[in-house]
C-alpha positions in Angstrom: 1.8 -19.3 -28.0 1.3 -16.3 -30.2 -1.4 -14.7 -28.0 0.8 -14.9 -24.9 3.8 -13.5 -26.9 1.7 -10.6 -28.2 0.5 -9.8 -24.7 4.1 -9.9 -23.4 5.4 -7.7 -26.2 2.5 -5.3 -25.7 3.3 -5.0 -22.0 7.0 -4.5 -22.7 6.3 -1.8 -25.3 3.9 0.0 -23.0 6.1 -0.4 -19.9 9.0 1.1 -21.8 7.1 4.2 -22.9 8.3 7.5 -21.2 4.7 8.5 -20.5 4.1 5.3 -18.7 7.1 6.1 -16.5 5.6 9.5 -15.8 2.2 8.1 -14.8 3.9 5.4 -12.6 5.6 8.2 -10.7 2.2 10.1 -10.5 0.9 6.9 -8.9 3.7 6.9 -6.3 2.7 10.5 -5.5 -0.9 9.4 -5.2 0.1 6.6 -2.8 2.2 9.0 -0.8 -0.7 11.5 -0.5 -3.0 8.7 0.6 -0.6 7.6 3.4 0.1 11.1 4.5 -3.6 11.8 4.9 -4.2 8.6 6.7 -1.3 9.2 9.0 -2.5 12.8 9.7 -6.0 11.6 10.4 -4.7 9.0 12.8 -2.6 11.6 14.6 -5.8 13.7 15.0 -7.7 10.5 16.2 -5.0 10.0 18.8 -5.7 13.4 20.4 -9.5 13.4 19.8 -9.4 16.0 17.0 -10.8 14.2 13.9 -14.2 13.1 12.8 -12.9 11.2 9.9 -11.8 7.6 10.0 -8.1 7.0 9.4 -8.4 4.9 6.2 -8.8 5.3 2.5 -12.4 6.5 2.7 -11.5 9.2 5.3 -8.5 10.3 3.3 -10.5 10.6 0.0 -13.2 12.5 1.9 -10.5 14.9 3.2 -9.3 15.5 -0.4 -12.9 15.9 -1.7 -13.7 18.6 0.9 -10.9 20.9 -0.4 -10.8 23.0 -3.5 -9.9 21.0 -6.6 -10.6 17.8 -4.7 -12.3 15.9 -7.6 -9.4 16.7 -9.9 -6.9 15.4 -7.4 -9.0 12.2 -6.9 -9.1 11.6 -10.7 -5.3 11.9 -10.8 -5.0 9.5 -7.9 -7.2 7.0 -9.7 -5.1 7.3 -12.9 -2.0 7.0 -10.8 -3.2 3.8 -9.1 -4.1 2.4 -12.5 -0.6 3.1 -13.7 0.9 1.5 -10.6 -1.2 -1.6 -11.2 -0.2 -1.9 -14.8 3.5 -1.4 -13.8 3.2 -4.3 -11.3 1.6 -6.6 -13.9 4.5 -5.7 -16.3 6.9 -6.8 -13.6 5.1 -10.1 -13.3 5.9 -10.7 -17.0 9.4 -9.2 -17.2 10.7 -9.3 -13.6 11.6 -6.5 -11.2 14.5 -4.2 -11.5 16.1 -5.4 -8.3 18.6 -8.3 -7.5 16.9 -11.6 -8.2 14.0 -9.7 -9.7 13.1 -12.6 -12.0 12.5 -15.1 -9.2 8.9 -16.5 -8.9 8.5 -15.1 -5.4 9.3 -11.6 -6.7 6.8 -12.0 -9.6 4.2 -13.2 -7.2 4.7 -10.2 -5.0 4.3 -8.0 -8.0 1.1 -9.7 -8.8 -0.2 -9.1 -5.3 0.7 -5.5 -5.5 -1.0 -5.2 -8.9 -4.2 -6.6 -7.4 -4.0 -4.2 -4.5 -3.5 -1.2 -6.8 -6.3 -2.3 -9.0 -8.6 -2.4 -6.1 -7.3 1.0 -5.0 -8.1 2.4 -8.4 -11.6 0.9 -8.4 -12.3 2.2 -4.9 -11.1 5.7 -5.8 -13.2 5.8 -9.0 -16.2 4.5 -7.0 -15.7 7.3 -4.5 -15.5 9.9 -7.3 -18.8 8.6 -8.7 -20.5 9.0 -5.4 -20.3 5.5 -4.0 -18.4 5.9 -0.7 -19.1 2.4 0.6 -18.4 1.2 4.0 -15.5 2.0 6.3 -12.5 -0.3 6.3 -13.6 -1.7 9.6 -17.1 -2.5 8.3 -15.8 -4.0 5.2 -13.4 -6.2 7.1 -16.1 -7.5 9.4 -18.6 -8.1 6.6 -16.1 -10.0 4.4 -14.8 -12.0 7.3 -18.3 -13.0 8.3 -19.2 -13.9 4.7 -16.1 -16.1 4.3 -16.6 -17.8 7.7 -20.1 -18.7 6.8 -18.8 -20.9 3.9 -17.4 -24.4 4.3 -13.7 -24.2 5.0 -14.1 -20.4 5.2 -12.5 -20.2 8.7 -9.3 -21.8 7.3 -9.3 -19.4 4.4 -9.6 -16.5 6.8 -6.7 -17.9 8.8 -4.6 -18.3 5.7 -5.3 -14.6 4.7 -4.4 -13.5 8.2 -1.2 -15.5 8.1 -0.4 -13.7 4.8 -0.9 -10.3 6.4 1.4 -11.3 9.3 4.1 -12.7 7.0 3.9 -9.7 4.7 4.2 -7.3 7.7 7.2 -9.2 9.0 8.9 -9.2 5.5 8.4 -5.4 5.2 9.8 -4.8 8.7 12.9 -7.0 8.0 13.4 -5.3 4.6 13.2 -1.9 6.4 15.8 -3.0 9.1 18.1 -4.4 6.4 17.5 -1.4 4.2 16.9 -3.7 1.1 14.2 -1.2 -0.1 17.1 0.9 -1.3 17.8 -1.7 -4.0 14.6 -0.4 -5.7 15.9 3.2 -5.9 18.3 4.8 -8.3 20.8 5.7 -5.6 23.3 6.9 -8.2 20.9 9.8 -9.0 20.8 10.8 -5.4 23.0 13.5 -3.9 24.6 13.0 -0.5 21.9 14.9 1.3 19.1 13.0 -0.5 20.6 9.7 0.4 20.9 10.6 4.0 17.3 11.8 4.1 15.6 9.1 2.1 17.0 6.1 3.9 15.8 7.0 7.4 12.4 7.9 6.1 12.2 4.5 4.3 13.2 2.7 7.4 10.7 4.4 9.8 7.9 4.4 7.2 8.2 0.8 6.2 8.5 -0.4 9.8 5.3 1.4 10.6 3.5 0.0 7.5 4.7 -3.5 8.4 3.5 -3.2 12.0 0.0 -2.1 10.8 -0.2 -5.0 8.3 1.0 -7.6 10.9 -1.4 -6.2 13.5 -4.4 -6.4 11.1 -3.4 -10.0 10.3 -3.3 -10.8 14.0 -6.8 -9.4 14.6 -8.1 -11.3 11.6 -6.6 -14.5 12.9 -8.2 -13.9 16.3 -11.5 -13.4 14.6 -11.2 -16.8 12.9 -9.9 -18.7 15.9 -12.7 -17.4 18.2 -15.4 -17.6 15.5 -16.1 -13.9 16.1 -16.0 -12.0 12.7 -16.7 -8.7 14.4 -13.2 -8.9 15.9 -11.7 -8.4 12.5 -10.4 -4.8 12.0 -9.7 -2.6 9.0 -7.0 0.0 8.9 -8.8 2.5 11.1 -9.6 0.0 13.8 -6.1 -1.5 13.7 -4.6 1.9 14.2 -7.0 2.8 17.1 -6.0 -0.4 18.9 -2.5 1.0 19.4 -4.1 3.6 21.7 -5.1 0.7 24.0 -1.5 -0.2 24.6 0.4 1.0 27.7 1.7 3.9 25.6 -1.9 5.1 25.1 -2.6 7.9 22.7 1.1 8.5 22.3 1.5 5.0 21.0 -1.1 5.6 18.3 0.4 9.0 17.6 3.9 7.4 17.1 2.5 4.8 14.7 0.5 7.4 12.9 3.6 9.5 12.5 5.3 6.4 11.0 2.5 5.9 8.5 2.8 9.6 7.6 6.5 9.2 7.2 5.9 6.3 4.7 3.8 8.7 2.7 6.7 11.2 2.6 9.0 8.3 1.6 6.6 7.5 -1.3 7.1 11.0 -2.5 10.9 10.4 -2.5 10.2 7.2 -4.4 8.3 9.1 -7.1 11.6 10.8 -7.8 14.1 8.0 -7.4 12.2 4.7 -7.9 13.3 2.4 -10.8 10.1 2.2 -12.8 11.4 0.6 -16.0 11.1 -3.2 -15.9 12.4 -3.5 -19.5 15.1 -1.0 -19.9 18.4 0.0 -18.3 17.0 0.1 -14.8 16.2 -3.6 -15.1 19.8 -4.3 -15.7 20.9 -2.2 -12.7 
């Protein structure tokens, strides 16, 4: 299939270019900044000090309200585009981790590629003046629309199950520290290794908890036929304040989300970003 071969060769050539590696790392910085801002907004929400929602929209608005904000948002959009392209390249060539050529690994890369593509589109839309709805409003609207279609309830349940499974996988990977396989640990000094690992553990556990909780709320919405019970990122985080730990529970999870943002900054330095070169063989 010449066309498929040409596409594969084109992806391999682009993914192996040094500038592509630079932009992929810029994307990891953009992801880190986004999580840091969301975590910080959630910390403020926990103690009643923020008028912004703790989600992508709130984070981008925080960036836009500061000097040079539009430039930073442009760089974030470009970074997310590079992350998406990187993941699509891994779908074709496999990931630079043990068993990176397995179909499950390629499928996971495809999923991340779609998420980063959506993130790039949302960031560009915000830059062009379309702020859209909050994550909670979007979740409720999409859930209601899906459940109004034949078989939509089962589709929502399947999506919810996907979130729960994804969250569990992320938490297990954090506990087992398998995320370290994606980093060039040989390039780390002793201090860096000691710092990066705990940040990765705490940050990924927090991210997994949020994902699993969002899936649980979505499943509840489908089971009870109440689309308004679905929650986005902001609503999911706020629910942790309703636990016995109260505001401190939300603050702890928010700190974990912020920690994942810092870990993403470490990733921008140490992550294996070449799916076609020496890193793939590592």
